[in-house]
N, C-alpha and C positions, 0 to 999 in steps of 0.2 A: 649520752644526754639526747634526749629526742629537740629535734630542728626547732619545736616550738616554746622547747625551754631552754633553748640556748640560748648566752648571756649576749646581750648586743652590745658589751663593751669593748669600743676601739682605741687602745691606747696611742697611737697618734696624734688622735682629735685631741686628747688630756697633755700630752707632750709638750708643746711649748707652755702653755701655763704652769704646770707642775715644775720646770726649769728655768723660769722667768731670772729667778735671784741665783740660778746655777751656770754662767757662761763657760765655764770649762766642761762641763758636765752635757751643756746642753751642745757644745762643738763638738766633741765625740756621739752625742747623740742621732745627730744629726747624719752622720757618714755611716751608721749602723741601722740597718735593715730590722722594723720590728715584725713579727710572724705573728699570727694567732696561731692556737696551737692546742687543742681540746684535749691531745696524746697525753701532755704531761700535768702533774697539777697545779705547778704554781708556775716558774721562769726558769729560765736559762738561758746562754748564751753557748756559739759554739763556732766552729770554721767549717763556712758550708764547702763540703771537699768539690763539688762541681766549679767553682765560682770563687774560691779561695778568698771569700769576703767571710767578716764577722757577721751574723742574725742574731737578734736576741729574739727567744721564742716564749709565748706568754699566752697563759688559760685565759681567758677576759673573766671567768666567772671567779676565778680566783683574784683577781684586780678589782671587782665589783664591788667586792666586800672586803677591801681595804681603807682605809681614813687616807687623805691625800699626804699628811706625812706619810704614812708607810707605802704608797704607791712610791712616793720619791724616794723612800729610803731601798726599795727591792730596784727601782731602777739604777742607783746607785751602784748601789751591791752587784749588779749582772756587771757594769760598766767597769767596776774595780777590776772584776775577773780578766777582762782585755787589759787593763793599765798597769797592772800585777804579773801579767805573762803569766797566769795560771793555765792555758788553754797551749800554749805552743811554745813553751820551755819542759826543756827535759825531766822529769819526774824522779823523784829520789829510789824510785825501784822501778825496773823496766820486765815487765810481763813476757816470755817468752812468746806466749800467743794470746794477745789481746781476746780473742775470738772463746779462748778454752782456758781462763784462768783458774789455776791451784789454787785451792781455799785460803790458802796463807796470801796468794796475791789478788783474789777477792779482797780479803781481811785488811791489808795494803791498800788498795784504789779507796775502800771506803775510807781510810781513815787521810789519804791524803785529801778527800774531798771538805771532812771536816775539817782539816788544818788549814785547808784557803778559804775554807769559811772566816773561821778565826782571826786570820787576817787580817780579813775584811772588817766583820761586823764590830772588829775592836772599835775602828772609827766612828761607825754611824749605829751604835750600841743601841741611842735614843730614838732611831729612825723605823726601828723595826718592831713587827709582829713580837709579842712579848715569847713566843716557841722558840723561837732563835737561838743558835750558839753563840754565845759572847763571853767570851777569856774574863774569871775573873767572877762573872754573876753568882752568885750568895743560891745555895740548894739548890746546886748543880754539879754535875762531876767536874766543871770547868772553874770553879771556885777559886781551886787552888793555881791556876793559870796564870800567869802575867801578861799583861795586856802589851800590844802594838808589838809583834813580834812578827817575821815573816812566815810564811806558809812551811818552808821548811823548817823552821824551830818549833813549830806546833807539832807538825809531823812525829819527829823524836819524841816528843813530850806524849803526846798521844798514845805510840806505840809502844812506848815507855808502860804508859798505864793498860794498855791493852795486854801485856806480858804478862804484866802482875795479875791482874784479875785471870788471865788463864791460867796460871799455876793455883792460883786461890780454887779455883773448880777444880783442876785437878787434884788438890789434896785435899778437895769435898768440904775447904770455907767459903766457899764463894757461892753466890746464889743461880749460878747457870749449872749447865750440865754434861762436865768434863772437857772430853773433845768436840761435843759440838756447842760449843761457846761461839758466840758471833763480836762483833764489834758494837752490835747496839746492849748486847750483855753487859759488855766490858764498859763504855760510854756512855750508853745511853742514847734518845731518838734527838731531834731537834733544827734535824739541817732543813734550810729556808728551801732554798733552790734545787730545779733537776739537773745532775753532772751526766745524765745518761746517754745524751748526744757528744761527750766529751771524749766515748773509745772510740767513736767516725770522724772524730777529730783527730783522735792519736794514731788511726792506722793512714791518714793522708800521705801522701809523698813528700820527702823531706825538701824537696826545692819548692812543692805548695806550700808547706808551713813556713817554710822563709818569705814567701812572699807576704801570707799572712803577718809574721811579726814584723816584716819591715813596714806593712800597711798599716800595724797599730800604731807604729814609733808615730808615721805620717800624721796620721790621724789626729795623737798626740800632738805634736809638734803645731800643727794647724790650731787647735783647740786652746792652747796655752797660748797661742800668738794672738789668738782672738780675745781670750780672759784679760790677758796685758790690754789692747787696744780698748776693753771696757774700764780699765781700772780694778775690777775686784775679780777674785777667783770664786766669790761666793761662799761655802761654810768649809773650802778645804782651809788645812792648818797652814801655817808658815816651813811646817817642819816635811808634811806631808806633800804642798808644792816643790819643795829644796828636793826631795824623794822623785817628784814627776821630772821636771826638769833635768835631773841628773840620767835619769832612764831617755830621754830624747835628747840628752849633747855626748851622751858616752862613747866611744869611739865605734864605728861601725866598719864593718868589711865591703871595702868599694865595691871589690868584687861581685858581690851580694847584690847591692843596692843595682848596679846595675842591668844584675842580671833581672832581678826584681821588678827594674823599671821597662825592661823589652819586652818580660813574658805579660805584664800588665799592660804593653800597647797593644798586643795582640788585638785581631778583629776578624770575623771571617770572610774571606773573599769566594765569592762565591761563581762557577761558569757552570755551564750546559756540558754534559755528557750522556751519548747513548746508549753508555755500560752501565748507567743506573737507572730503574723503573721510575717514573714521576708519582709518586704516591696519589694525587689527586686525581692526573690524566692519565692513566697507565699506556702507556702506548701509542700515546696522541705525538706529545711531548715529550720530549728529552730529559732526564731528572737533574740534578744538580750536583757539582762536587765542591766541596768543604775544605778550602785550604786555609786553613789557622797559622801561618808562618807570618809573623810581623815582620813588617818594610822598614825599616828605619833608615833616617838620612844622618850620615854620618860625616860633621864638619871638623874640618882640621884645621883651628888658626896657624897663620906661617910667618906669626911674630917670632921676632928670635928669642925672647924668654920663653919660647915653648921648648924646653928643652930635648935634646933627643932621648933623655935617659927616659922622660915622661911619653913622649912619642911609640918610643919601643913597648913601656910598660902597656900602652894604652892598646897598641896593635897586638901584642900577644894575647890578651885578654880577649878582643875582638875573633883573633882566631879559634877559639873555642866557643863562643858564644853565636860564630856563625854557622853552627849545626841547628840552632832552633830561629834563628833569622835570617832575614837577607838586607844586607847593607848598601846601601848606594852611598860611597864617599867623595867627598868634595874638599877641593883647598879651597881657601879664601885670604886673602888680607884685606884691602881696602874693596875689593871684588871679588865673585865667585871666578875660580880657573876652570871655566866649562870645556875646556879641551883634555881633562885629566880627570873630569867623571866617571867613575868606573863600580860596575858591580862587583861586590864582592861574593867569588862563588861559596857555594856552602863547603865547610870543612877546610878552605883554603888559608895556606898561610901565605900572607905577605909582608914583603920589608918593609919596614916605614920608609917613608921618604919626604923630599919637598918639592915643593914645585914653584917656589916663589918666597921672597923674603923683604915685602913691603910691610905696611903698618898693619893695623885693624879696623874694621867696622860691621859690627852683627847684621845690621841691618841688609847687606848682601846674601849670608845665608838665609836670613830670615824671610826675605823677597823670594828667595829659590822654593823654601820649602812651601809657603803659602800659595805659591804658585803652579804646584804639583800635586794635584790631590792623591796621590795613591801612597804616599806615608803614613804611617802610624803611629810615628814620634820622630825626635829630632835630637840628637847628640851633639854636644859642642866642646872639643877638646880646646882649651885656649888660656889663656893666663887672666882671664878676665878685666884685661888694663883695656876698655875700650866705655864711650857710652853705652846705657841701656838701649837695644833695640825695643822697637814697636811687637807688639802681641804676636805670637805664633800660632798658627790654626791649629795645631797639634801640639799634644803635648811634650814641653822642651826641657831637657837636663843640661847641665853643663858640667864640665870635669876639668880638674885643672891639680896643683899640687898641692902638698899643705900650706906654704906662703901665702900664695896667692890668693885661695880661700879662706884666710884669716883677715885679708883687707881688700875683700872684692870692690872696683871701681863704681858700681852701681849695687843697689838694694834690690832684692827680688824675691817673691813667693816662691820661685820656681827653683826644683831639689840643686842644689850647688853638692855634689862628693870629691874629695883630695885622694889622691894616689900617693901615700906618703912615702917618706922618702926611703925606708927599706926597700918597696920593692921598684925602685929606679937605680938599685946597685949596677 
């Protein structure tokens, strides 16, 4: 498409109006980057491997040709891929080499793409273009499929249909060409969006994928909170609302959440070095070295109800994480014990200890964090039994046990993770 004929449609300009009556979807949309991409025919979502951020890609010409109702339906469809974890969870099949899949593996991949669309479109069938895949739709290959199943169920049902069609073709009864059969021969077309970028998401490091998965839960948690404050979830059914709440309140691995917090706290720390050539002023000014190690302030509550077992479990996890971050550890009760502040060296194991046995005041470590600009985040191990402190200038997370997490002394939008009893033996 030439520049003179290229669509000027900007989805970002329409997003607020389209989602005005959908606070939950609006809450998710605000936290997802929307990127124009004329290389795809319609739209799609993926995990950007460089940032571990979700992005929604869209072809402006495609959106320009839709009605407002259909535009909203397509937006919901893409966001549901994130809600249902279609991009970040393990699939029913795993290609040996995603870049060099066998014919059968490629066929399974396409069946999975169809299955994920069926799982979503069951809920928004009347908001989509007529050509979209909808289970139970008359006069289509999906006519006999049930509504409202998950992607794994649709995958198994569609895979069975493909195998049956393949057998018919091999017996000379089908409409295809025997061994040259394809999923489209067996099932027909009609896929709405582009899943081409999913392969790149599949190939990203497991740690980045875990970060993306935790980020998705955090996005949904905040969107659910906003919907609750608005007093409506829009067109989301009560059953779907329950499913979403189950997803974001399900048991999470505190270790993965802790790692996620640290990885997403990273920012570039730049310093000069004569060993690197300055790209702009070659051999005039020194180059720049970028150190991406996160610098975290770790605050240990000295209250007696912060058990030795909780402290041991937390320190044990920090020992491993010290390979990817630099921790400054301080101990506090009603004030910070500045004489005991130390930097945890990379890969070092530090024995858990106490330096005080007083009360608790969260204002003390918060003031310390706010007065030192070098930190990327603040982690507080505590029993949560003290008044809410003032805001922290850097991201702050609270670590406690299950008992105290269930009844915190104060309400907060900041992340609270609980170390389960089984990890404190």
